[in-house]
CHARMM-style PDB file with segment names, atoms N, HN, CA, C and O in Angstrom:
ATOM      1  N   UNK     1      -4.517  -5.237  -4.227  1.00  0.00      PROA
ATOM      2  CA  UNK     1      -4.148  -6.402  -3.440  1.00  0.00      PROA
ATOM      3  C   UNK     1      -2.753  -6.909  -3.801  1.00  0.00      PROA
ATOM      4  O   UNK     1      -2.487  -8.108  -3.708  1.00  0.00      PROA
ATOM      5  N   UNK     2      -1.885  -6.030  -4.203  1.00  0.00      PROA
ATOM      6  HN  UNK     2      -2.100  -5.056  -4.278  1.00  0.00      PROA
ATOM      7  CA  UNK     2      -0.581  -6.432  -4.737  1.00  0.00      PROA
ATOM      8  C   UNK     2       0.268  -7.243  -3.754  1.00  0.00      PROA
ATOM      9  O   UNK     2       0.952  -8.178  -4.170  1.00  0.00      PROA
ATOM     10  N   UNK     3       0.241  -6.912  -2.482  1.00  0.00      PROA
ATOM     11  HN  UNK     3      -0.315  -6.153  -2.144  1.00  0.00      PROA
ATOM     12  CA  UNK     3       1.015  -7.638  -1.474  1.00  0.00      PROA
ATOM     13  C   UNK     3       0.092  -8.370  -0.493  1.00  0.00      PROA
ATOM     14  O   UNK     3       0.489  -8.666   0.634  1.00  0.00      PROA
ATOM     15  N   UNK     4      -1.109  -8.653  -0.915  1.00  0.00      PROA
ATOM     16  HN  UNK     4      -1.431  -8.412  -1.831  1.00  0.00      PROA
ATOM     17  CA  UNK     4      -2.138  -9.297  -0.099  1.00  0.00      PROA
ATOM     18  C   UNK     4      -1.619 -10.595   0.524  1.00  0.00      PROA
ATOM     19  O   UNK     4      -1.136 -11.486  -0.175  1.00  0.00      PROA
ATOM     20  N   UNK     5      -1.725 -10.680   1.821  1.00  0.00      PROA
ATOM     21  HN  UNK     5      -2.117  -9.956   2.389  1.00  0.00      PROA
ATOM     22  CA  UNK     5      -1.419 -11.879   2.604  1.00  0.00      PROA
ATOM     23  C   UNK     5       0.055 -12.295   2.542  1.00  0.00      PROA
ATOM     24  O   UNK     5       0.364 -13.482   2.655  1.00  0.00      PROA
ATOM     25  N   UNK     6       0.950 -11.350   2.366  1.00  0.00      PROA
ATOM     26  HN  UNK     6       0.699 -10.387   2.274  1.00  0.00      PROA
ATOM     27  CA  UNK     6       2.399 -11.638   2.408  1.00  0.00      PROA
ATOM     28  C   UNK     6       2.839 -11.573   3.869  1.00  0.00      PROA
ATOM     29  O   UNK     6       3.457 -10.595   4.287  1.00  0.00      PROA
ATOM     30  N   UNK     7       2.533 -12.580   4.626  1.00  0.00      PROA
ATOM     31  HN  UNK     7       2.030 -13.376   4.286  1.00  0.00      PROA
ATOM     32  CA  UNK     7       2.717 -12.582   6.070  1.00  0.00      PROA
ATOM     33  C   UNK     7       4.168 -12.427   6.514  1.00  0.00      PROA
ATOM     34  O   UNK     7       4.410 -11.900   7.599  1.00  0.00      PROA
ATOM     35  N   UNK     8       5.125 -12.860   5.730  1.00  0.00      PROA
ATOM     36  HN  UNK     8       4.928 -13.289   4.848  1.00  0.00      PROA
ATOM     37  CA  UNK     8       6.531 -12.783   6.121  1.00  0.00      PROA
ATOM     38  C   UNK     8       7.252 -11.570   5.547  1.00  0.00      PROA
ATOM     39  O   UNK     8       8.434 -11.368   5.824  1.00  0.00      PROA
ATOM     40  N   UNK     9       6.565 -10.772   4.762  1.00  0.00      PROA
ATOM     41  HN  UNK     9       5.605 -10.936   4.537  1.00  0.00      PROA
ATOM     42  CA  UNK     9       7.153  -9.569   4.176  1.00  0.00      PROA
ATOM     43  C   UNK     9       7.471  -8.568   5.286  1.00  0.00      PROA
ATOM     44  O   UNK     9       6.588  -8.197   6.059  1.00  0.00      PROA
ATOM     45  N   UNK    10       8.720  -8.133   5.365  1.00  0.00      PROA
ATOM     46  HN  UNK    10       9.437  -8.435   4.737  1.00  0.00      PROA
ATOM     47  CA  UNK    10       9.131  -7.218   6.432  1.00  0.00      PROA
ATOM     48  C   UNK    10       9.355  -5.798   5.937  1.00  0.00      PROA
ATOM     49  O   UNK    10       9.055  -4.841   6.651  1.00  0.00      PROA
ATOM     50  N   UNK    11       9.878  -5.648   4.730  1.00  0.00      PROA
ATOM     51  HN  UNK    11      10.123  -6.425   4.150  1.00  0.00      PROA
ATOM     52  CA  UNK    11      10.155  -4.323   4.166  1.00  0.00      PROA
ATOM     53  C   UNK    11       9.772  -4.306   2.704  1.00  0.00      PROA
ATOM     54  O   UNK    11       9.863  -5.318   2.009  1.00  0.00      PROA
ATOM     55  N   UNK    12       9.343  -3.142   2.246  1.00  0.00      PROA
ATOM     56  HN  UNK    12       9.269  -2.320   2.810  1.00  0.00      PROA
ATOM     57  CA  UNK    12       9.026  -2.945   0.836  1.00  0.00      PROA
ATOM     58  C   UNK    12       9.713  -1.661   0.387  1.00  0.00      PROA
ATOM     59  O   UNK    12       9.528  -0.603   0.988  1.00  0.00      PROA
ATOM     60  N   UNK    13      10.505  -1.765  -0.671  1.00  0.00      PROA
ATOM     61  HN  UNK    13      10.655  -2.624  -1.159  1.00  0.00      PROA
ATOM     62  CA  UNK    13      11.182  -0.590  -1.228  1.00  0.00      PROA
ATOM     63  C   UNK    13      10.575  -0.285  -2.586  1.00  0.00      PROA
ATOM     64  O   UNK    13      10.857  -0.971  -3.569  1.00  0.00      PROA
ATOM     65  N   UNK    14       9.755   0.730  -2.637  1.00  0.00      PROA
ATOM     66  HN  UNK    14       9.526   1.287  -1.839  1.00  0.00      PROA
ATOM     67  CA  UNK    14       9.105   1.142  -3.877  1.00  0.00      PROA
ATOM     68  C   UNK    14       9.751   2.406  -4.458  1.00  0.00      PROA
ATOM     69  O   UNK    14       9.198   3.037  -5.359  1.00  0.00      PROA
ATOM     70  N   UNK    15      10.914   2.763  -3.936  1.00  0.00      PROA
ATOM     71  HN  UNK    15      11.363   2.250  -3.204  1.00  0.00      PROA
ATOM     72  CA  UNK    15      11.563   4.006  -4.356  1.00  0.00      PROA
ATOM     73  C   UNK    15      11.992   3.995  -5.817  1.00  0.00      PROA
ATOM     74  O   UNK    15      12.218   5.058  -6.395  1.00  0.00      PROA
ATOM     75  N   UNK    16      12.109   2.839  -6.418  1.00  0.00      PROA
ATOM     76  HN  UNK    16      11.926   1.975  -5.949  1.00  0.00      PROA
ATOM     77  CA  UNK    16      12.535   2.731  -7.805  1.00  0.00      PROA
ATOM     78  C   UNK    16      11.390   2.952  -8.788  1.00  0.00      PROA
ATOM     79  O   UNK    16      11.621   3.121  -9.985  1.00  0.00      PROA
ATOM     80  N   UNK    17      10.169   2.951  -8.292  1.00  0.00      PROA
ATOM     81  HN  UNK    17       9.981   2.813  -7.319  1.00  0.00      PROA
ATOM     82  CA  UNK    17       8.998   3.125  -9.154  1.00  0.00      PROA
ATOM     83  C   UNK    17       8.733   4.610  -9.375  1.00  0.00      PROA
ATOM     84  O   UNK    17       8.834   5.414  -8.448  1.00  0.00      PROA
ATOM     85  N   UNK    18       8.396   4.958 -10.598  1.00  0.00      PROA
ATOM     86  HN  UNK    18       8.314   4.305 -11.350  1.00  0.00      PROA
ATOM     87  CA  UNK    18       8.030   6.334 -10.930  1.00  0.00      PROA
ATOM     88  C   UNK    18       6.891   6.781 -10.011  1.00  0.00      PROA
ATOM     89  O   UNK    18       5.974   6.003  -9.749  1.00  0.00      PROA
ATOM     90  N   UNK    19       6.936   8.015  -9.521  1.00  0.00      PROA
ATOM     91  HN  UNK    19       7.681   8.647  -9.734  1.00  0.00      PROA
ATOM     92  CA  UNK    19       5.876   8.494  -8.625  1.00  0.00      PROA
ATOM     93  C   UNK    19       4.485   8.280  -9.214  1.00  0.00      PROA
ATOM     94  O   UNK    19       4.236   8.535 -10.392  1.00  0.00      PROA
ATOM     95  N   UNK    20       3.603   7.810  -8.365  1.00  0.00      PROA
ATOM     96  HN  UNK    20       3.805   7.603  -7.408  1.00  0.00      PROA
ATOM     97  CA  UNK    20       2.221   7.573  -8.768  1.00  0.00      PROA
ATOM     98  C   UNK    20       1.449   8.877  -8.645  1.00  0.00      PROA
ATOM     99  O   UNK    20       1.591   9.612  -7.667  1.00  0.00      PROA
ATOM    100  N   UNK    21       0.640   9.148  -9.640  1.00  0.00      PROA
ATOM    101  HN  UNK    21       0.524   8.552 -10.434  1.00  0.00      PROA
ATOM    102  CA  UNK    21      -0.165  10.377  -9.627  1.00  0.00      PROA
ATOM    103  C   UNK    21      -1.574  10.066  -9.172  1.00  0.00      PROA
ATOM    104  O   UNK    21      -1.872   8.943  -8.766  1.00  0.00      PROA
ATOM    105  N   UNK    22      -2.430  11.051  -9.239  1.00  0.00      PROA
ATOM    106  HN  UNK    22      -2.188  11.964  -9.569  1.00  0.00      PROA
ATOM    107  CA  UNK    22      -3.814  10.837  -8.783  1.00  0.00      PROA
ATOM    108  C   UNK    22      -4.611   9.948  -9.730  1.00  0.00      PROA
ATOM    109  O   UNK    22      -5.825   9.815  -9.579  1.00  0.00      PROA
ATOM    110  N   UNK    23      -3.944   9.345 -10.698  1.00  0.00      PROA
ATOM    111  HN  UNK    23      -2.958   9.453 -10.821  1.00  0.00      PROA
ATOM    112  CA  UNK    23      -4.605   8.381 -11.569  1.00  0.00      PROA
ATOM    113  C   UNK    23      -4.911   7.077 -10.838  1.00  0.00      PROA
ATOM    114  O   UNK    23      -5.695   6.259 -11.318  1.00  0.00      PROA
ATOM    115  N   UNK    24      -4.284   6.886  -9.671  1.00  0.00      PROA
ATOM    116  HN  UNK    24      -3.646   7.551  -9.281  1.00  0.00      PROA
ATOM    117  CA  UNK    24      -4.552   5.691  -8.881  1.00  0.00      PROA
ATOM    118  C   UNK    24      -5.997   5.725  -8.402  1.00  0.00      PROA
ATOM    119  O   UNK    24      -6.440   6.699  -7.792  1.00  0.00      PROA
ATOM    120  N   UNK    25      -6.713   4.668  -8.680  1.00  0.00      PROA
ATOM    121  HN  UNK    25      -6.354   3.876  -9.175  1.00  0.00      PROA
ATOM    122  CA  UNK    25      -8.126   4.641  -8.302  1.00  0.00      PROA
ATOM    123  C   UNK    25      -8.468   3.529  -7.326  1.00  0.00      PROA
ATOM    124  O   UNK    25      -9.596   3.470  -6.835  1.00  0.00      PROA
ATOM    125  N   UNK    26      -7.513   2.638  -7.030  1.00  0.00      PROA
ATOM    126  HN  UNK    26      -6.597   2.686  -7.429  1.00  0.00      PROA
ATOM    127  CA  UNK    26      -7.800   1.568  -6.078  1.00  0.00      PROA
ATOM    128  C   UNK    26      -6.538   1.158  -5.326  1.00  0.00      PROA
ATOM    129  O   UNK    26      -5.503   0.872  -5.927  1.00  0.00      PROA
ATOM    130  N   UNK    27      -6.646   1.135  -3.998  1.00  0.00      PROA
ATOM    131  HN  UNK    27      -7.487   1.368  -3.509  1.00  0.00      PROA
ATOM    132  CA  UNK    27      -5.560   0.633  -3.151  1.00  0.00      PROA
ATOM    133  C   UNK    27      -6.118  -0.361  -2.124  1.00  0.00      PROA
ATOM    134  O   UNK    27      -5.482  -0.647  -1.110  1.00  0.00      PROA
ATOM    135  N   UNK    28      -7.289  -0.868  -2.402  1.00  0.00      PROA
ATOM    136  HN  UNK    28      -7.806  -0.636  -3.226  1.00  0.00      PROA
ATOM    137  CA  UNK    28      -7.924  -1.805  -1.470  1.00  0.00      PROA
ATOM    138  C   UNK    28      -7.055  -3.016  -1.222  1.00  0.00      PROA
ATOM    139  O   UNK    28      -6.533  -3.628  -2.154  1.00  0.00      PROA
ATOM    140  N   UNK    29      -6.906  -3.352   0.037  1.00  0.00      PROA
ATOM    141  HN  UNK    29      -7.329  -2.855   0.794  1.00  0.00      PROA
ATOM    142  CA  UNK    29      -6.165  -4.529   0.484  1.00  0.00      PROA
ATOM    143  C   UNK    29      -4.722  -4.579  -0.032  1.00  0.00      PROA
ATOM    144  O   UNK    29      -4.154  -5.665  -0.148  1.00  0.00      PROA
ATOM    145  N   UNK    30      -4.137  -3.458  -0.335  1.00  0.00      PROA
ATOM    146  HN  UNK    30      -4.599  -2.576  -0.242  1.00  0.00      PROA
ATOM    147  CA  UNK    30      -2.793  -3.426  -0.929  1.00  0.00      PROA
ATOM    148  C   UNK    30      -1.753  -4.185  -0.103  1.00  0.00      PROA
ATOM    149  O   UNK    30      -0.958  -4.946  -0.655  1.00  0.00      PROA
ATOM    150  N   UNK    31      -1.757  -3.981   1.209  1.00  0.00      PROA
ATOM    151  HN  UNK    31      -2.403  -3.363   1.657  1.00  0.00      PROA
ATOM    152  CA  UNK    31      -0.828  -4.678   2.099  1.00  0.00      PROA
ATOM    153  C   UNK    31      -1.589  -5.489   3.152  1.00  0.00      PROA
ATOM    154  O   UNK    31      -1.067  -5.743   4.237  1.00  0.00      PROA
ATOM    155  N   UNK    32      -2.785  -5.880   2.843  1.00  0.00      PROA
ATOM    156  HN  UNK    32      -3.209  -5.673   1.961  1.00  0.00      PROA
ATOM    157  CA  UNK    32      -3.644  -6.579   3.783  1.00  0.00      PROA
ATOM    158  C   UNK    32      -2.972  -7.820   4.356  1.00  0.00      PROA
ATOM    159  O   UNK    32      -2.434  -8.640   3.611  1.00  0.00      PROA
ATOM    160  N   UNK    33      -3.002  -7.955   5.656  1.00  0.00      PROA
ATOM    161  HN  UNK    33      -3.438  -7.289   6.261  1.00  0.00      PROA
ATOM    162  CA  UNK    33      -2.520  -9.124   6.386  1.00  0.00      PROA
ATOM    163  C   UNK    33      -1.001  -9.318   6.271  1.00  0.00      PROA
ATOM    164  O   UNK    33      -0.512 -10.443   6.375  1.00  0.00      PROA
ATOM    165  N   UNK    34      -0.272  -8.249   6.061  1.00  0.00      PROA
ATOM    166  HN  UNK    34      -0.669  -7.335   5.977  1.00  0.00      PROA
ATOM    167  CA  UNK    34       1.207  -8.303   6.040  1.00  0.00      PROA
ATOM    168  C   UNK    34       1.683  -8.071   7.471  1.00  0.00      PROA
ATOM    169  O   UNK    34       2.203  -7.001   7.789  1.00  0.00      PROA
ATOM    170  N   UNK    35       1.511  -9.038   8.303  1.00  0.00      PROA
ATOM    171  HN  UNK    35       1.089  -9.906   8.044  1.00  0.00      PROA
ATOM    172  CA  UNK    35       1.728  -8.901   9.742  1.00  0.00      PROA
ATOM    173  C   UNK    35       3.166  -8.646  10.150  1.00  0.00      PROA
ATOM    174  O   UNK    35       3.393  -8.142  11.250  1.00  0.00      PROA
ATOM    175  N   UNK    36       4.140  -8.965   9.331  1.00  0.00      PROA
ATOM    176  HN  UNK    36       3.956  -9.375   8.437  1.00  0.00      PROA
ATOM    177  CA  UNK    36       5.551  -8.746   9.671  1.00  0.00      PROA
ATOM    178  C   UNK    36       6.095  -7.440   9.088  1.00  0.00      PROA
ATOM    179  O   UNK    36       7.236  -7.066   9.361  1.00  0.00      PROA
ATOM    180  N   UNK    37       5.294  -6.756   8.299  1.00  0.00      PROA
ATOM    181  HN  UNK    37       4.367  -7.059   8.077  1.00  0.00      PROA
ATOM    182  CA  UNK    37       5.736  -5.533   7.634  1.00  0.00      PROA
ATOM    183  C   UNK    37       6.019  -4.423   8.645  1.00  0.00      PROA
ATOM    184  O   UNK    37       5.155  -4.064   9.445  1.00  0.00      PROA
ATOM    185  N   UNK    38       7.239  -3.883   8.599  1.00  0.00      PROA
ATOM    186  HN  UNK    38       7.941  -4.174   7.949  1.00  0.00      PROA
ATOM    187  CA  UNK    38       7.624  -2.809   9.519  1.00  0.00      PROA
ATOM    188  C   UNK    38       8.016  -1.531   8.790  1.00  0.00      PROA
ATOM    189  O   UNK    38       8.087  -0.467   9.405  1.00  0.00      PROA
ATOM    190  N   UNK    39       8.272  -1.623   7.482  1.00  0.00      PROA
ATOM    191  HN  UNK    39       8.215  -2.488   6.983  1.00  0.00      PROA
ATOM    192  CA  UNK    39       8.750  -0.438   6.771  1.00  0.00      PROA
ATOM    193  C   UNK    39       8.349  -0.471   5.301  1.00  0.00      PROA
ATOM    194  O   UNK    39       8.454  -1.503   4.637  1.00  0.00      PROA
ATOM    195  N   UNK    40       7.887   0.682   4.803  1.00  0.00      PROA
ATOM    196  HN  UNK    40       7.802   1.520   5.342  1.00  0.00      PROA
ATOM    197  CA  UNK    40       7.595   0.858   3.386  1.00  0.00      PROA
ATOM    198  C   UNK    40       8.320   2.118   2.939  1.00  0.00      PROA
ATOM    199  O   UNK    40       8.114   3.191   3.505  1.00  0.00      PROA
ATOM    200  N   UNK    41       9.168   1.990   1.926  1.00  0.00      PROA
ATOM    201  HN  UNK    41       9.336   1.118   1.466  1.00  0.00      PROA
ATOM    202  CA  UNK    41       9.889   3.135   1.378  1.00  0.00      PROA
ATOM    203  C   UNK    41       9.174   3.587   0.116  1.00  0.00      PROA
ATOM    204  O   UNK    41       9.219   2.917  -0.916  1.00  0.00      PROA
ATOM    205  N   UNK    42       8.516   4.730   0.213  1.00  0.00      PROA
ATOM    206  HN  UNK    42       8.480   5.274   1.051  1.00  0.00      PROA
ATOM    207  CA  UNK    42       7.755   5.285  -0.912  1.00  0.00      PROA
ATOM    208  C   UNK    42       8.386   6.620  -1.293  1.00  0.00      PROA
ATOM    209  O   UNK    42       8.607   7.463  -0.424  1.00  0.00      PROA
ATOM    210  N   UNK    43       8.680   6.829  -2.575  1.00  0.00      PROA
ATOM    211  HN  UNK    43       8.500   6.144  -3.282  1.00  0.00      PROA
ATOM    212  CA  UNK    43       9.316   8.074  -2.989  1.00  0.00      PROA
ATOM    213  C   UNK    43       8.364   9.262  -2.886  1.00  0.00      PROA
ATOM    214  O   UNK    43       7.143   9.101  -2.901  1.00  0.00      PROA
ATOM    215  N   UNK    44       8.932  10.434  -2.785  1.00  0.00      PROA
ATOM    216  HN  UNK    44       9.923  10.565  -2.774  1.00  0.00      PROA
ATOM    217  CA  UNK    44       8.119  11.650  -2.781  1.00  0.00      PROA
ATOM    218  C   UNK    44       7.375  11.765  -4.101  1.00  0.00      PROA
ATOM    219  O   UNK    44       7.845  11.293  -5.136  1.00  0.00      PROA
ATOM    220  N   UNK    45       6.243  12.379  -4.054  1.00  0.00      PROA
ATOM    221  HN  UNK    45       5.862  12.763  -3.213  1.00  0.00      PROA
ATOM    222  CA  UNK    45       5.470  12.625  -5.260  1.00  0.00      PROA
ATOM    223  C   UNK    45       4.321  11.657  -5.479  1.00  0.00      PROA
ATOM    224  O   UNK    45       3.530  11.836  -6.405  1.00  0.00      PROA
ATOM    225  N   UNK    46       4.221  10.647  -4.649  1.00  0.00      PROA
ATOM    226  HN  UNK    46       4.864  10.502  -3.897  1.00  0.00      PROA
ATOM    227  CA  UNK    46       3.101   9.726  -4.798  1.00  0.00      PROA
ATOM    228  C   UNK    46       1.815  10.418  -4.363  1.00  0.00      PROA
ATOM    229  O   UNK    46       1.778  11.091  -3.333  1.00  0.00      PROA
ATOM    230  N   UNK    47       0.784  10.250  -5.142  1.00  0.00      PROA
ATOM    231  HN  UNK    47       0.814   9.704  -5.979  1.00  0.00      PROA
ATOM    232  CA  UNK    47      -0.477  10.922  -4.872  1.00  0.00      PROA
ATOM    233  C   UNK    47      -1.617   9.955  -5.145  1.00  0.00      PROA
ATOM    234  O   UNK    47      -1.821   9.535  -6.284  1.00  0.00      PROA
ATOM    235  N   UNK    48      -2.342   9.610  -4.125  1.00  0.00      PROA
ATOM    236  HN  UNK    48      -2.176   9.951  -3.200  1.00  0.00      PROA
ATOM    237  CA  UNK    48      -3.472   8.692  -4.291  1.00  0.00      PROA
ATOM    238  C   UNK    48      -4.803   9.393  -4.028  1.00  0.00      PROA
ATOM    239  O   UNK    48      -5.793   8.744  -3.693  1.00  0.00      PROA
ATOM    240  N   UNK    49      -4.825  10.701  -4.179  1.00  0.00      PROA
ATOM    241  HN  UNK    49      -4.020  11.228  -4.452  1.00  0.00      PROA
ATOM    242  CA  UNK    49      -6.065  11.439  -3.928  1.00  0.00      PROA
ATOM    243  C   UNK    49      -7.148  11.097  -4.943  1.00  0.00      PROA
ATOM    244  O   UNK    49      -8.314  11.432  -4.731  1.00  0.00      PROA
ATOM    245  N   UNK    50      -6.786  10.435  -6.041  1.00  0.00      PROA
ATOM    246  HN  UNK    50      -5.839  10.163  -6.213  1.00  0.00      PROA
ATOM    247  CA  UNK    50      -7.779   9.986  -7.007  1.00  0.00      PROA
ATOM    248  C   UNK    50      -8.578   8.802  -6.502  1.00  0.00      PROA
ATOM    249  O   UNK    50      -9.595   8.439  -7.093  1.00  0.00      PROA
ATOM    250  N   UNK    51      -8.134   8.206  -5.429  1.00  0.00      PROA
ATOM    251  HN  UNK    51      -7.308   8.501  -4.948  1.00  0.00      PROA
ATOM    252  CA  UNK    51      -8.822   7.068  -4.816  1.00  0.00      PROA
ATOM    253  C   UNK    51      -9.767   7.621  -3.756  1.00  0.00      PROA
ATOM    254  O   UNK    51      -9.353   7.903  -2.632  1.00  0.00      PROA
ATOM    255  N   UNK    52     -11.014   7.771  -4.113  1.00  0.00      PROA
ATOM    256  HN  UNK    52     -11.351   7.542  -5.026  1.00  0.00      PROA
ATOM    257  CA  UNK    52     -11.951   8.433  -3.208  1.00  0.00      PROA
ATOM    258  C   UNK    52     -13.110   7.560  -2.746  1.00  0.00      PROA
ATOM    259  O   UNK    52     -13.690   7.818  -1.692  1.00  0.00      PROA
ATOM    260  N   UNK    53     -13.452   6.550  -3.500  1.00  0.00      PROA
ATOM    261  HN  UNK    53     -12.981   6.340  -4.357  1.00  0.00      PROA
ATOM    262  CA  UNK    53     -14.591   5.712  -3.126  1.00  0.00      PROA
ATOM    263  C   UNK    53     -14.187   4.719  -2.049  1.00  0.00      PROA
ATOM    264  O   UNK    53     -13.108   4.129  -2.115  1.00  0.00      PROA
ATOM    265  N   UNK    54     -15.033   4.538  -1.077  1.00  0.00      PROA
ATOM    266  HN  UNK    54     -15.909   5.017  -1.023  1.00  0.00      PROA
ATOM    267  CA  UNK    54     -14.700   3.655   0.045  1.00  0.00      PROA
ATOM    268  C   UNK    54     -14.437   2.218  -0.398  1.00  0.00      PROA
ATOM    269  O   UNK    54     -13.613   1.537   0.212  1.00  0.00      PROA
ATOM    270  N   UNK    55     -15.104   1.748  -1.427  1.00  0.00      PROA
ATOM    271  HN  UNK    55     -15.773   2.301  -1.922  1.00  0.00      PROA
ATOM    272  CA  UNK    55     -14.886   0.366  -1.867  1.00  0.00      PROA
ATOM    273  C   UNK    55     -13.575   0.187  -2.629  1.00  0.00      PROA
ATOM    274  O   UNK    55     -13.115  -0.945  -2.777  1.00  0.00      PROA
ATOM    275  N   UNK    56     -12.958   1.267  -3.117  1.00  0.00      PROA
ATOM    276  HN  UNK    56     -13.333   2.187  -2.996  1.00  0.00      PROA
ATOM    277  CA  UNK    56     -11.686   1.156  -3.841  1.00  0.00      PROA
ATOM    278  C   UNK    56     -10.497   1.553  -2.973  1.00  0.00      PROA
ATOM    279  O   UNK    56      -9.348   1.404  -3.389  1.00  0.00      PROA
ATOM    280  N   UNK    57     -10.760   2.045  -1.796  1.00  0.00      PROA
ATOM    281  HN  UNK    57     -11.693   2.166  -1.458  1.00  0.00      PROA
ATOM    282  CA  UNK    57      -9.697   2.446  -0.866  1.00  0.00      PROA
ATOM    283  C   UNK    57      -9.876   1.732   0.464  1.00  0.00      PROA
ATOM    284  O   UNK    57      -9.538   2.272   1.517  1.00  0.00      PROA
ATOM    285  N   UNK    58     -10.394   0.551   0.413  1.00  0.00      PROA
ATOM    286  HN  UNK    58     -10.669   0.113  -0.443  1.00  0.00      PROA
ATOM    287  CA  UNK    58     -10.788  -0.174   1.614  1.00  0.00      PROA
ATOM    288  C   UNK    58      -9.626  -0.939   2.226  1.00  0.00      PROA
ATOM    289  O   UNK    58      -9.056  -1.818   1.579  1.00  0.00      PROA
ATOM    290  N   UNK    59      -9.271  -0.622   3.451  1.00  0.00      PROA
ATOM    291  HN  UNK    59      -9.734   0.092   3.976  1.00  0.00      PROA
ATOM    292  CA  UNK    59      -8.341  -1.344   4.300  1.00  0.00      PROA
ATOM    293  C   UNK    59      -6.997  -1.682   3.647  1.00  0.00      PROA
ATOM    294  O   UNK    59      -6.614  -2.852   3.647  1.00  0.00      PROA
ATOM    295  N   UNK    60      -6.283  -0.731   3.105  1.00  0.00      PROA
ATOM    296  HN  UNK    60      -6.595   0.219   3.105  1.00  0.00      PROA
ATOM    297  CA  UNK    60      -4.994  -1.050   2.471  1.00  0.00      PROA
ATOM    298  C   UNK    60      -3.943  -1.562   3.441  1.00  0.00      PROA
ATOM    299  O   UNK    60      -3.028  -2.273   3.026  1.00  0.00      PROA
ATOM    300  N   UNK    61      -4.045  -1.220   4.725  1.00  0.00      PROA
ATOM    301  HN  UNK    61      -4.788  -0.642   5.062  1.00  0.00      PROA
ATOM    302  CA  UNK    61      -3.042  -1.642   5.711  1.00  0.00      PROA
ATOM    303  C   UNK    61      -3.653  -2.459   6.854  1.00  0.00      PROA
ATOM    304  O   UNK    61      -3.077  -2.523   7.941  1.00  0.00      PROA
ATOM    305  N   UNK    62      -4.785  -3.067   6.626  1.00  0.00      PROA
ATOM    306  HN  UNK    62      -5.253  -3.015   5.743  1.00  0.00      PROA
ATOM    307  CA  UNK    62      -5.454  -3.853   7.660  1.00  0.00      PROA
ATOM    308  C   UNK    62      -4.581  -5.036   8.084  1.00  0.00      PROA
ATOM    309  O   UNK    62      -3.984  -5.715   7.248  1.00  0.00      PROA
ATOM    310  N   UNK    63      -4.521  -5.263   9.358  1.00  0.00      PROA
ATOM    311  HN  UNK    63      -5.007  -4.712  10.037  1.00  0.00      PROA
ATOM    312  CA  UNK    63      -3.730  -6.344   9.965  1.00  0.00      PROA
ATOM    313  C   UNK    63      -2.222  -6.163   9.804  1.00  0.00      PROA
ATOM    314  O   UNK    63      -1.477  -7.136   9.920  1.00  0.00      PROA
ATOM    315  N   UNK    64      -1.764  -4.964   9.544  1.00  0.00      PROA
ATOM    316  HN  UNK    64      -2.370  -4.173   9.450  1.00  0.00      PROA
ATOM    317  CA  UNK    64      -0.318  -4.663   9.506  1.00  0.00      PROA
ATOM    318  C   UNK    64       0.072  -4.170  10.894  1.00  0.00      PROA
ATOM    319  O   UNK    64       0.306  -2.978  11.096  1.00  0.00      PROA
ATOM    320  N   UNK    65       0.140  -5.077  11.830  1.00  0.00      PROA
ATOM    321  HN  UNK    65      -0.050  -6.045  11.666  1.00  0.00      PROA
ATOM    322  CA  UNK    65       0.323  -4.729  13.235  1.00  0.00      PROA
ATOM    323  C   UNK    65       1.641  -4.038  13.548  1.00  0.00      PROA
ATOM    324  O   UNK    65       1.696  -3.231  14.476  1.00  0.00      PROA
ATOM    325  N   UNK    66       2.698  -4.325  12.811  1.00  0.00      PROA
ATOM    326  HN  UNK    66       2.653  -4.980  12.057  1.00  0.00      PROA
ATOM    327  CA  UNK    66       4.006  -3.773  13.103  1.00  0.00      PROA
ATOM    328  C   UNK    66       4.345  -2.529  12.313  1.00  0.00      PROA
ATOM    329  O   UNK    66       5.379  -1.903  12.547  1.00  0.00      PROA
ATOM    330  N   UNK    67       3.495  -2.168  11.391  1.00  0.00      PROA
ATOM    331  HN  UNK    67       2.654  -2.676  11.201  1.00  0.00      PROA
ATOM    332  CA  UNK    67       3.770  -1.020  10.530  1.00  0.00      PROA
ATOM    333  C   UNK    67       3.544   0.276  11.269  1.00  0.00      PROA
ATOM    334  OT1 UNK    67       3.727   1.351  10.699  1.00  0.00      PROA
TER     335      UNK     67
END
């Protein structure tokens, strides 16, 4: 839920973060309700295949109408 309900957020640049590996186990509601979000810059090498359970990967981009 890192950017949960950031309604005015338009862009996110995550390119400076070290690539995420399959150690990621939850992305639920990560950008939930970010209605103004139009762009996310994610570097190559990100891998979220470790997030497999429906309750931990639930609706990461819900209500992101412009994305």
